[in-house]
C-alpha positions as CSV (number, residue, x, y, z in Angstrom):
1,M,194.9,65.8,211.8
2,Q,194.2,62.2,210.8
3,G,190.6,62.5,211.9
4,R,190.2,65.7,210.0
5,S,191.7,64.2,206.9
6,L,189.3,61.2,207.2
7,R,186.3,63.5,207.5
8,V,187.4,65.4,204.4
9,T,187.8,62.1,202.5
10,L,184.3,60.9,203.7
11,Y,182.8,64.2,202.7
12,T,184.5,64.1,199.3
13,G,183.4,60.6,198.7
14,A,179.8,61.4,199.7
15,A,179.8,64.4,197.4
16,A,181.1,62.3,194.5
17,L,178.4,59.7,195.2
18,V,175.7,62.4,195.3
19,L,177.0,63.8,192.0
20,L,177.1,60.4,190.5
21,L,173.5,59.6,191.6
22,G,172.4,63.0,190.4
23,A,174.1,62.4,187.0
24,L,172.4,59.0,186.7
25,L,169.0,60.4,187.6
26,W,169.6,63.3,185.1
27,Y,170.7,60.8,182.4
28,S,167.6,58.6,183.1
29,H,165.3,61.6,183.0
30,V,166.7,62.8,179.7
31,F,167.8,59.7,177.8
32,G,165.8,57.0,179.6
33,A,162.5,55.3,178.5
34,P,159.5,57.6,179.0
35,G,157.3,54.7,180.1
36,T,157.0,51.0,180.7
37,D,154.5,50.1,178.0
38,T,156.0,47.7,175.5
39,A,153.2,47.9,173.0
40,T,154.6,49.5,169.8
41,Q,153.2,52.5,168.0
42,A,153.4,53.2,164.3
43,V,155.6,56.3,163.6
44,V,155.3,57.3,160.0
45,I,157.9,59.7,158.6
46,T,157.1,61.5,155.4
47,P,159.8,62.1,152.7
48,D,160.0,65.8,153.4
49,E,159.9,65.7,157.2
50,R,162.7,67.5,159.0
51,M,164.6,66.0,162.0
52,D,163.3,68.8,164.3
53,D,159.7,67.9,163.4
54,I,160.4,64.2,163.9
55,A,162.0,64.8,167.3
56,A,159.1,67.1,168.4
57,T,156.5,64.4,167.3
58,L,158.3,61.7,169.2
59,Q,158.3,63.8,172.4
60,Y,154.7,64.9,171.9
61,R,153.6,61.3,171.6
62,G,155.6,60.2,174.7
63,L,158.1,58.1,172.8
64,V,161.2,60.1,174.0
65,R,161.7,62.2,177.0
66,N,163.6,65.0,175.4
67,E,163.9,66.3,171.8
68,W,167.5,67.4,171.9
69,A,168.6,64.2,173.7
70,F,167.0,62.1,170.9
71,R,168.7,64.2,168.2
72,L,172.0,63.7,170.0
73,A,171.4,59.9,170.2
74,Y,170.4,59.7,166.6
75,L,173.4,61.7,165.5
76,R,175.7,59.2,167.2
77,A,173.7,56.1,166.0
78,A,173.4,57.1,162.4
79,A,176.7,58.9,161.9
80,G,174.9,62.0,160.6
81,H,172.7,60.2,158.0
82,G,169.1,61.2,157.7
83,I,166.2,59.0,158.6
84,R,164.8,57.0,155.8
85,P,161.1,57.9,155.2
86,G,158.6,55.2,156.1
87,G,156.9,53.6,159.0
88,Y,158.6,52.4,162.2
89,E,157.4,50.6,165.3
90,I,158.4,52.3,168.6
91,S,157.2,51.8,172.1
92,P,157.4,54.0,175.3
93,S,159.6,51.4,177.0
94,M,162.5,52.2,174.6
95,D,165.2,54.7,175.7
96,A,166.4,57.4,173.4
97,W,169.4,55.3,172.2
98,T,167.1,52.4,171.2
99,V,164.7,54.7,169.4
100,A,167.6,56.2,167.6
101,T,168.9,52.8,166.6
102,T,165.5,51.7,165.4
103,L,165.3,54.7,163.1
104,T,168.6,53.8,161.5
105,R,167.2,50.5,160.2
106,S,164.9,49.9,157.2
107,P,161.3,50.9,158.0
108,Y,158.7,48.2,158.1
109,L,156.5,50.5,156.0
110,S,158.2,52.0,152.9
111,W,157.1,55.0,150.8
112,V,156.9,54.0,147.2
113,V,156.4,56.7,144.6
114,I,155.2,55.4,141.2
115,P,155.2,58.2,138.6
116,P,153.0,58.0,135.4
117,G,154.6,56.8,132.2
118,L,156.3,53.7,133.5
119,R,156.1,50.2,132.0
120,S,155.6,47.1,134.2
121,E,159.3,46.3,134.3
122,Q,160.1,49.7,135.6
123,I,157.5,49.4,138.3
124,A,158.9,46.0,139.2
125,D,162.4,47.5,139.5
126,L,161.1,50.4,141.6
127,L,159.2,48.1,144.0
128,A,162.1,45.6,144.2
129,D,164.6,48.4,145.1
130,T,162.3,50.1,147.7
131,L,161.0,46.9,149.3
132,S,164.3,44.9,149.0
133,W,162.6,42.2,146.9
134,T,164.6,39.1,145.8
135,N,164.8,38.2,142.1
136,V,162.1,35.6,142.8
137,E,159.7,38.2,144.2
138,R,160.4,40.5,141.3
139,A,159.6,37.6,138.9
140,E,156.4,37.0,140.8
141,W,155.3,40.6,140.2
142,M,156.2,40.3,136.5
143,A,154.2,37.1,136.2
144,I,151.2,38.9,137.5
145,A,151.7,41.9,135.3
146,T,152.1,39.8,132.2
147,G,149.9,36.8,132.8
148,T,146.9,37.8,135.0
149,P,143.8,38.9,133.2
150,G,143.0,42.5,134.0
151,Y,146.4,43.1,135.7
152,G,148.4,43.9,132.6
153,E,150.4,46.9,131.4
154,G,148.9,50.3,132.3
155,T,146.6,49.1,135.1
156,Y,148.6,50.3,138.2
157,Y,147.6,53.7,139.4
158,P,150.6,56.2,139.6
159,D,150.6,57.5,143.2
160,T,152.5,57.5,146.5
161,Y,152.0,54.4,148.5
162,L,153.0,53.3,152.0
163,I,153.7,49.6,151.7
164,P,154.8,47.0,154.3
165,S,158.2,45.8,153.4
166,D,157.2,42.2,153.9
167,Q,154.0,42.4,151.8
168,P,154.0,39.7,149.1
169,P,154.2,40.9,145.5
170,A,150.7,39.5,144.7
171,Q,149.2,41.7,147.5
172,V,151.2,44.8,146.3
173,A,149.9,44.2,142.8
174,E,146.3,43.9,144.1
175,R,146.7,47.1,146.1
176,L,148.0,49.2,143.2
177,H,145.5,47.7,140.8
178,G,142.7,48.3,143.3
179,R,143.6,51.9,143.6
180,F,143.6,52.1,139.8
181,A,140.1,50.7,139.6
182,E,138.9,53.0,142.3
183,I,140.3,56.2,140.8
184,Y,139.5,55.5,137.1
185,Q,135.9,54.1,137.6
186,P,134.3,57.4,136.7
187,Y,136.3,57.6,133.5
188,A,135.4,54.0,132.7
189,D,131.7,55.0,133.2
190,E,132.2,58.0,130.9
191,A,133.8,55.8,128.2
192,A,130.8,53.4,128.4
193,Q,128.4,56.4,128.0
194,E,130.2,57.5,124.9
195,N,130.3,53.9,123.6
196,V,134.1,53.8,123.6
197,K,135.9,50.7,124.7
198,W,137.7,51.3,128.0
199,A,140.6,49.3,126.9
200,S,141.0,51.6,123.9
201,V,140.9,54.6,126.1
202,L,143.6,53.3,128.3
203,T,145.8,52.4,125.3
204,V,145.4,55.8,123.8
205,A,146.1,57.4,127.2
206,S,149.3,55.5,127.5
207,L,150.4,56.7,124.1
208,I,149.6,60.3,125.1
209,E,151.5,59.9,128.3
210,R,154.7,58.9,126.5
211,E,154.3,61.4,123.7
212,A,153.0,64.6,125.2
213,A,153.8,67.3,127.7
214,G,150.8,68.4,129.8
215,P,149.6,71.3,127.6
216,D,149.8,69.1,124.4
217,M,147.9,66.1,125.6
218,K,144.5,66.9,124.2
219,L,145.9,68.0,120.9
220,I,147.8,64.8,120.5
221,S,144.7,62.9,121.6
222,G,142.8,64.6,118.8
223,V,145.5,63.6,116.2
224,I,145.5,60.0,117.4
225,W,141.7,59.7,117.2
226,N,141.7,61.4,113.8
227,R,144.2,58.8,112.4
228,L,142.3,55.9,114.0
229,R,139.0,57.1,112.3
230,K,140.8,57.2,108.9
231,N,142.4,53.7,109.6
232,M,145.9,55.3,109.3
233,A,149.0,53.9,110.9
234,L,149.6,56.0,114.1
235,Q,153.4,56.1,113.5
236,I,154.1,56.8,117.2
237,D,157.8,56.5,118.2
238,A,156.9,55.6,121.8
239,T,155.6,52.2,120.5
240,L,159.0,51.5,118.9
241,Q,160.7,52.4,122.2
242,Y,158.3,49.9,123.9
243,I,159.4,47.2,121.5
244,K,163.1,47.9,121.9
245,G,163.2,48.6,125.6
246,N,165.2,46.2,127.8
247,E,167.2,46.3,130.9
248,A,170.6,46.5,129.1
249,N,169.7,49.4,126.8
250,G,167.1,51.2,128.9
251,W,163.3,50.8,128.9
252,W,162.8,53.8,126.6
253,P,165.8,53.9,124.2
254,V,166.4,56.3,121.4
255,V,164.5,55.4,118.2
256,L,166.4,54.9,114.9
257,S,165.0,55.0,111.4
258,K,165.5,51.3,111.0
259,D,163.3,50.6,114.0
260,K,160.2,51.4,111.9
261,Y,160.6,48.0,110.4
262,L,160.7,46.0,113.6
263,D,158.5,43.0,113.6
264,S,156.0,43.5,116.4
265,P,152.3,44.0,116.8
266,F,153.2,47.1,118.8
267,N,154.9,48.7,115.7
268,T,152.5,51.5,114.8
269,Y,154.4,52.2,111.7
270,Q,153.7,48.7,110.3
271,H,150.2,48.2,111.7
272,A,147.2,50.4,111.6
273,G,145.1,50.9,114.7
274,L,146.0,50.7,118.3
275,P,148.7,48.4,119.7
276,P,147.5,45.3,121.6
277,N,147.5,46.9,125.0
278,P,148.8,50.0,126.8
279,I,152.5,50.7,126.7
280,A,152.7,52.4,130.1
281,T,150.7,53.6,133.1
282,P,148.8,56.7,132.1
283,S,148.1,59.7,134.4
284,L,144.7,61.1,135.1
285,A,145.5,64.0,132.7
286,A,146.3,61.5,129.9
287,V,143.1,59.5,130.5
288,D,141.1,62.7,130.5
289,A,142.7,63.8,127.3
290,A,142.0,60.4,125.7
291,L,138.3,60.9,126.5
292,N,138.2,64.6,125.7
293,P,140.4,65.2,122.7
294,E,140.9,68.6,121.2
295,I,138.9,69.1,118.0
296,T,141.5,69.5,115.3
297,K,142.0,68.7,111.6
298,C,145.6,67.7,112.2
299,L,146.8,64.3,111.3
300,Y,150.5,64.9,112.0
301,Y,152.5,66.5,114.7
302,L,156.1,67.0,115.9
303,H,157.9,68.7,118.7
304,D,160.7,71.2,117.9
305,N,164.0,71.4,119.7
306,N,162.3,73.6,122.4
307,G,159.5,71.1,123.0
308,Q,156.9,73.2,121.2
309,I,154.3,71.2,119.3
310,H,153.5,71.8,115.7
311,C,150.7,70.0,113.8
312,S,149.5,69.7,110.3
313,P,146.4,68.3,108.5
314,N,148.5,66.8,105.7
315,Y,151.9,65.2,105.0
316,A,153.0,68.2,103.0
317,G,152.5,70.4,106.0
318,Q,154.4,67.9,108.2
319,L,157.4,67.9,105.8
320,S,157.3,71.7,105.9
321,N,157.3,71.6,109.7
322,V,160.2,69.2,109.7
323,N,162.3,71.5,107.5
324,K,161.3,74.5,109.5
325,Y,161.7,73.3,113.0
326,L,164.0,70.3,113.0
327,K,166.6,71.2,110.4
């Protein structure tokens, strides 16, 4: 009986060992590193990419052995949070747990979306938040935006960028400005052909960007150019917002009647002509509108409470529109 019991114990132990080895082999096959190459590959995740697609891409590129195993590892590593869009460095020598942990960290390439209509301070805030800049790095950006010839307000192309998180502010500014120069060169050439100063086009475009919805841009452009030809004060509220804007009260605060008397060269109620420079980064549509204004006799315009624009060739018509649409 003792011999039989010993044999049973040996068989049971052997079976357990086989099961353990099998489990380890299965675990390694599913969760283990798919290779030995330690060279990293860039994995770029877009803002709208789904987890299923990310997992499938990682398996297709040989960076994980199994899609569902990676998803399980990430679910545990990230406590259910989604992957932050951006670029990550992953190698085939990483197991699923290491890949999952890597994707819980800040990406070394960050997506930065710069919409049109922002002023330099807003772009600085956006970059600082996304790239985790220090106050010193943000100040460096602002020094370039306010003190470097050609790099001032309105000269950073609104677009989506993939930027290294450790890229210095000066290089980021150069990149955004270079994109601006590349995209807008045909428009600058068009301005030269029409004998219009490119700086004036940009400034008008920035006013349009802050004042108009898409369908209204060319009409507002026509009104602005009409007033400039007559040497009339533009009387654009967005310039008052630009003067008043600050971090505490917001960069585009509500305009009050008393703001029309603010002492600033940007006050288009007090000074005829264009402000000294753009007040925001214009979109392509705004630049196109500045170069191709709608032919109109209007010198005044307003938006009603539904956002509909109404214009008039004289002040009496403007007062009538105010009484009709804003009271």
